[in-house]
C-alpha positions in Angstrom: -98.0 176.6 -118.3 -98.5 177.8 -122.2 -99.4 180.7 -121.1 -95.7 180.7 -119.6 -94.3 179.3 -122.4 -95.8 182.1 -124.9 -94.9 184.9 -122.5 -90.7 183.8 -122.0 -90.7 183.2 -125.8 -92.6 186.8 -127.4 -90.5 188.0 -124.8 -87.0 186.9 -125.6 -88.3 187.3 -129.5 -86.6 189.4 -132.2 -88.0 192.8 -133.0 -90.1 191.7 -136.4 -89.8 187.5 -135.8 -91.9 185.9 -137.7 -95.9 185.0 -136.3 -95.6 181.4 -137.8 -92.0 181.2 -136.6 -92.4 182.4 -133.1 -95.5 179.5 -133.2 -93.2 176.9 -133.8 -91.0 177.7 -131.4 -93.5 177.4 -128.7 -94.6 174.6 -130.2 -91.4 173.2 -129.6 -90.6 174.5 -126.1 -94.4 173.3 -124.5 -94.0 169.2 -125.9 -90.2 169.5 -124.2 -91.8 170.9 -120.9 -94.5 167.8 -120.8 -92.6 165.6 -121.9 -90.0 166.9 -119.0 -93.2 166.8 -116.5 -94.5 163.4 -117.7 -90.4 161.7 -116.9 -90.9 163.4 -114.0 -94.2 162.6 -112.7 -92.6 158.7 -113.5 -89.4 158.7 -111.8 -90.9 159.2 -108.8 -94.2 156.5 -108.8 -91.2 154.4 -109.4 -89.3 155.6 -106.6 -92.5 155.3 -104.7 -92.8 152.0 -105.2 -89.0 150.7 -104.7 -89.6 152.6 -101.3 -92.3 150.7 -100.6 -91.2 147.7 -101.6 -92.7 146.7 -104.7 -89.5 146.9 -107.1 -85.9 146.5 -106.9 -84.2 149.1 -108.7 -81.2 147.4 -110.6 -78.0 149.2 -112.2 -75.7 148.0 -115.4 -74.5 144.5 -115.0 -77.7 143.2 -112.7 -79.4 141.8 -116.2 -76.7 140.5 -119.2 -78.4 142.0 -121.3 -78.5 145.5 -120.0 -75.9 147.8 -122.0 -75.3 151.4 -120.3 -76.6 153.4 -123.2 -74.9 157.4 -123.4 -72.7 156.7 -120.4 -76.5 157.4 -118.1 -78.0 156.1 -115.3 -80.1 153.8 -116.8 -81.7 150.9 -114.5 -83.1 148.0 -114.2 -86.6 147.9 -112.3 -87.4 143.3 -111.0 -90.7 143.3 -108.3 -90.1 141.4 -105.7 -91.1 137.5 -104.7 -93.3 139.0 -103.1 -95.5 140.7 -105.5 -94.6 137.6 -108.3 -96.5 135.7 -105.7 -99.2 138.3 -105.4 -100.2 138.6 -108.6 -99.9 134.8 -109.9 -102.9 134.7 -107.6 -104.8 136.7 -109.3 
């Protein structure tokens, strides 16, 4: 991934661009992609837990103190009663 980002940044660079600026751009792009990848992985894992019946997904209005920030699809996840009982046993 790092080499791909470097290739893209260098490919789009203007002739005579500052090496330090190109390096900062590479670092910013790499960081952004790592964060995006991590969010995708967490989202996928949570969706698998919902499918398995271990979590329930709720949207704005299910819990009183859960506003819909920025009009995005903010979700609240709750564990099921069965999971709660299992956790109490341990």
